[in-house]
C-alpha positions in Angstrom: 0.8 -50.8 -39.1 2.4 -48.4 -36.6 2.2 -49.8 -33.1 1.8 -47.5 -30.0 4.9 -46.7 -28.0 2.8 -46.4 -24.9 -0.6 -47.8 -24.2 -2.8 -47.1 -21.1 -5.6 -49.6 -20.6 -8.3 -48.9 -17.9 -5.7 -47.2 -15.7 -6.9 -46.2 -12.2 -5.3 -44.8 -9.1 -7.1 -44.8 -5.8 -6.0 -42.9 -2.7 -7.1 -43.5 0.9 -7.8 -40.5 3.0 -8.0 -40.9 6.8 -10.0 -38.6 8.9 -11.7 -38.3 12.3 -14.8 -40.1 11.1 -12.9 -42.9 9.4 -11.3 -43.4 6.0 -12.5 -42.4 2.6 -11.2 -43.4 -0.8 -11.2 -41.5 -4.1 -10.0 -42.2 -7.6 -7.5 -39.6 -8.8 -7.4 -41.4 -12.1 -10.5 -43.3 -13.2 -10.5 -45.8 -16.1 -8.2 -44.0 -18.5 -7.2 -45.5 -21.8 -4.8 -43.7 -24.1 -2.2 -44.5 -26.9 0.9 -42.5 -27.7 2.8 -43.3 -30.9 6.5 -42.8 -31.7 7.2 -39.2 -32.5 3.8 -38.0 -31.4 2.8 -35.3 -28.9 -0.3 -35.9 -26.8 -1.5 -32.9 -24.9 -3.3 -33.6 -21.6 -5.4 -30.6 -20.3 -7.8 -29.9 -17.5 -8.3 -28.0 -14.3 -5.8 -28.2 -11.4 -6.6 -31.4 -9.4 -8.1 -33.3 -12.3 -5.4 -36.0 -12.2 -3.1 -35.0 -15.0 0.2 -35.1 -13.1 -0.9 -38.3 -11.2 -1.4 -40.0 -14.6 2.1 -38.8 -15.7 3.7 -40.2 -12.5 2.1 -43.6 -13.1 3.5 -43.6 -16.6 6.9 -43.0 -15.0 6.2 -45.8 -12.5 6.6 -43.3 -9.7 3.1 -44.2 -8.5 1.7 -47.8 -8.5 -1.5 -48.5 -10.3 -4.7 -49.6 -8.5 -6.1 -51.2 -11.6 -5.4 -51.4 -15.3 -2.3 -51.8 -17.5 0.5 -49.7 -18.8 2.2 -51.1 -21.8 5.5 -49.7 -23.2 6.5 -51.2 -26.6 4.1 -54.0 -25.8 5.5 -54.9 -22.4 3.3 -54.6 -19.3 5.2 -52.5 -16.9 3.5 -54.1 -13.9 4.5 -57.7 -14.9 8.2 -57.4 -15.6 11.2 -57.9 -13.3 13.3 -55.1 -11.7 16.1 -55.4 -14.3 13.6 -54.9 -17.2 11.9 -52.1 -15.3 15.2 -50.3 -15.0 15.9 -50.7 -18.7 12.4 -49.4 -19.6 12.6 -46.5 -17.1 15.7 -45.2 -18.9 13.4 -44.9 -22.0 10.8 -42.8 -20.2 12.0 -39.5 -18.7 10.4 -36.4 -17.3 10.9 -32.6 -17.3 9.3 -31.1 -14.3 7.4 -27.8 -13.9 9.9 -25.9 -11.8 13.5 -26.0 -13.0 14.7 -24.4 -9.7 13.4 -27.2 -7.5 14.1 -30.1 -9.9 17.9 -29.5 -10.0 20.1 -30.3 -7.0 21.5 -27.0 -5.8 24.7 -28.6 -4.5 25.6 -30.1 -7.9 27.3 -28.3 -10.7 25.6 -28.4 -14.1 28.1 -31.0 -15.4 27.4 -33.2 -12.4 23.6 -32.9 -12.8 23.6 -34.0 -16.5 26.3 -36.7 -15.8 24.6 -38.3 -12.9 22.0 -40.5 -14.9 24.9 -41.8 -17.0 26.9 -42.8 -13.9 23.9 -44.5 -12.3 23.2 -46.4 -15.5 26.5 -48.1 -16.1 28.6 -45.5 -18.0 31.9 -46.4 -16.2 34.3 -44.4 -18.5 34.4 -40.9 -17.0 35.8 -39.3 -20.2 32.9 -40.8 -22.3 30.4 -39.4 -19.7 31.9 -36.0 -19.8 32.0 -36.0 -23.6 28.3 -37.0 -23.6 27.5 -34.2 -21.2 29.2 -31.6 -23.5 27.2 -32.9 -26.5 23.9 -32.7 -24.6 24.5 -29.2 -23.4 25.3 -28.1 -26.9 22.2 -29.8 -28.2 20.0 -27.7 -25.8 21.8 -24.5 -26.6 24.3 -24.2 -23.7 28.1 -24.1 -24.0 30.9 -25.7 -22.0 31.2 -22.6 -19.9 28.1 -23.8 -18.0 29.6 -27.1 -16.9 31.1 -25.6 -13.6 28.2 -23.4 -12.7 25.5 -24.0 -10.0 21.8 -23.9 -10.8 21.3 -20.6 -8.9 23.8 -18.9 -11.3 21.5 -19.6 -14.3 18.3 -18.0 -15.4 15.0 -19.9 -15.4 15.2 -20.8 -19.1 18.8 -22.0 -18.8 17.9 -24.2 -15.8 15.0 -25.7 -17.9 17.5 -26.4 -20.7 19.7 -28.2 -18.2 16.7 -30.3 -17.1 15.9 -31.2 -20.7 19.6 -32.2 -21.3 19.4 -34.4 -18.2 16.2 -36.0 -19.6 17.9 -36.7 -22.9 21.0 -38.2 -21.4 19.9 -41.9 -21.7 18.3 -41.5 -25.2 14.7 -41.9 -24.1 11.8 -42.6 -26.5 9.2 -40.8 -24.4 9.4 -37.7 -22.3 6.6 -36.6 -19.9 6.5 -32.8 -19.9 4.8 -31.7 -16.7 4.0 -28.0 -17.3 7.6 -27.4 -18.5 7.1 -23.7 -19.3 4.6 -22.4 -16.7 7.3 -21.0 -14.4 9.0 -19.1 -17.2 8.5 -15.7 -18.9 6.5 -15.8 -22.1 9.5 -15.0 -24.4 11.5 -17.8 -22.7 8.6 -20.1 -22.9 8.6 -19.8 -26.7 12.3 -20.6 -26.8 11.9 -23.7 -24.8 8.9 -24.9 -26.9 10.8 -24.3 -30.1 13.7 -26.3 -28.6 11.3 -29.2 -27.7 9.9 -29.2 -31.2 13.4 -29.3 -32.7 14.5 -32.1 -30.5 11.4 -34.1 -31.3 12.0 -33.7 -35.0 15.7 -34.7 -34.7 15.3 -37.6 -32.3 11.8 -38.8 -33.1 10.8 -38.3 -29.4 7.2 -38.8 -28.2 5.8 -36.4 -25.6 3.1 -36.5 -23.1 2.5 -32.8 -22.7 0.7 -31.8 -19.5 -0.4 -28.2 -19.5 -3.0 -25.6 -18.6 -1.9 -23.4 -21.5 -4.3 -24.3 -24.3 -2.5 -22.1 -26.8 0.7 -24.0 -26.2 -1.1 -27.3 -26.4 -2.7 -26.4 -29.7 0.7 -25.6 -31.3 2.7 -28.4 -29.9 0.2 -31.4 -29.8 -1.0 -33.7 -32.5 -3.7 -35.1 -30.3 -5.3 -33.7 -27.2 -7.0 -35.4 -24.2 -9.3 -33.4 -22.0 -9.4 -34.6 -18.4 -12.1 -34.0 -15.7 -12.3 -35.6 -12.3 -9.8 -38.3 -13.2 -11.5 -39.2 -16.5 -10.8 -38.4 -20.1 -14.0 -36.7 -21.3 -12.9 -35.8 -24.8 -10.1 -37.1 -27.1 -9.4 -35.8 -30.6 -6.8 -34.6 -33.0 -5.6 -31.2 -32.1 -7.2 -29.2 -35.0 -10.4 -31.2 -34.7 -10.8 -30.5 -30.9 -10.1 -26.8 -31.1 -12.3 -26.3 -34.2 -15.1 -28.6 -33.2 -15.2 -29.1 -29.4 -18.2 -31.3 -28.4 -18.1 -31.9 -24.7 -19.5 -29.1 -22.5 -16.4 -29.1 -20.3 -14.1 -28.8 -23.3 -16.1 -25.8 -24.5 -15.8 -24.2 -21.0 -12.0 -24.6 -21.1 -11.7 -23.1 -24.6 -14.0 -20.3 -23.6 -11.5 -19.3 -20.8 -8.9 -18.5 -23.4 -8.6 -14.7 -24.0 -10.3 -14.1 -27.3 -9.7 -11.0 -29.5 -12.4 -12.0 -32.0 -14.9 -9.2 -32.2 -17.8 -11.5 -33.3 -20.2 -12.8 -30.7 -18.9 -16.1 -29.2 -21.1 -19.1 -28.4 -21.1 -18.9 -24.6 -21.5 -22.1 -22.5 -22.8 -21.5 -19.0 -21.7 -23.6 -16.1 -21.8 -23.4 -12.3 -19.3 -23.5 -9.5 -15.9 -25.2 -9.2 -14.8 -28.8 -9.7 -16.4 -31.0 -7.1 -14.3 -33.0 -4.7 -13.7 -36.6 -5.6 -14.3 -37.7 -2.0 -18.0 -37.2 -2.8 -18.1 -38.2 -6.5 -21.4 -37.3 -8.2 -23.7 -40.0 -9.4 -24.0 -40.2 -13.2 -21.9 -38.0 -15.4 -19.1 -36.4 -13.4 -19.7 -33.0 -15.0 -23.5 -32.9 -14.7 -23.5 -30.7 -11.5 -21.9 -27.9 -13.5 -23.5 -28.5 -16.9 -26.4 -26.4 -18.1 -27.4 -29.1 -20.5 -27.6 -31.9 -18.0 -30.9 -33.9 -17.9 -32.2 -36.8 -15.8 -30.1 -39.4 -17.8 -26.9 -37.4 -17.1 -27.7 -37.3 -13.3 -28.4 -41.1 -13.1 -26.1 -42.8 -15.6 -22.3 -42.4 -16.1 -20.7 -42.0 -19.5 -17.7 -43.6 -21.3 -15.8 -42.4 -24.3 -17.7 -43.0 -27.5 -16.6 -42.8 -31.1 -18.1 -39.8 -32.8 -16.0 -39.8 -36.0 -12.5 -40.5 -37.2 -10.1 -39.0 -34.7 -12.7 -37.8 -32.2 -14.1 -39.5 -29.0 -16.4 -37.9 -26.5 -17.8 -39.0 -23.1 -21.3 -37.4 -23.2 -24.9 -38.7 -23.5 -25.8 -36.1 -26.1 -23.4 -34.0 -28.1 -26.0 -32.4 -30.3 -26.1 -29.3 -28.1 -22.7 -28.5 -29.4 -23.8 -28.0 -33.0 -23.4 -24.4 -34.0 -26.4 -22.4 -35.2 -25.9 -20.1 -38.1 -24.3 -16.8 -37.1 -22.7 -18.2 -33.9 -18.9 -18.2 -33.5 -17.4 -20.9 -31.3 -14.6 -19.5 -29.2 -12.3 -22.4 -30.1 -12.4 -21.3 -33.7 -10.8 -18.0 -33.0 -7.2 -17.5 -34.0 -5.4 -18.4 -30.7 -1.7 -17.7 -31.3 1.4 -18.0 -29.1 4.1 -15.5 -29.7 7.5 -16.8 -30.8 6.6 -20.4 -31.6 7.9 -21.5 -34.9 6.5 -24.4 -37.0 
């Protein structure tokens, strides 16, 4: 049986906010459990401020956990020594959202890609330089870029450099934090195709954090929908987009531009995401949900198994069943230009 590469178990991150009237705490990530298998892409979607990037930074051990466990190949990252942590960190890398700010402007491209090798014990300079050339070739850049500075490159070329740097230590998992949102649409497609090719060749696993649902649908094998620090729906990609069950998932999919001329099934909701400094009692989404009842307002929800490959955190998913003649927005043909399978 295939074992998870990465397992999150009840992961929580609590921040303390100090003000004039004292201190308040809020949970940026609240009781999240998730598995990522080798070679798999898990998409993580939700509104800004829902805790997606915070969760990614905890996976990278850039933020400490408040509660829970993170297991990488069965090892608890919070219970191992510094030497083991360093070894595992080399197996988990990140590609940031903005390639301009994620690359050192004072370093040449060759130095940027070489630096992780130098810091991780590659003493032979000639071997480091040969590895850098191989990595740049792998991401579609030639040796002529070695001596250039980041500001001399386009946005897409800078992101290719960031990907090459992430690949330098042969990682097994890469956290992709909105890796294409700062790029033009045509360049986005090129970078996404590159990521798919690298995954196929190197058996990489991705945690893909994004607002772009069309991209998530094409790149991810499994999708987790996050709201106020919790995962409210988790399903295989095709299942989630064809049969969304949580009201919040439906709202997200409804926001995607739809060229379908048939009448969509419209889900009404109110207002913006509430602040976690004053978390609502009961279901976290009930203040915005037109289907909320007394149970929703009083009792919280946990992810529950609906069917194979589909979990939902909702007291009653029967509202999501389509009536005859209705067309769910998620079932429309949402395409992303330039992406190849």
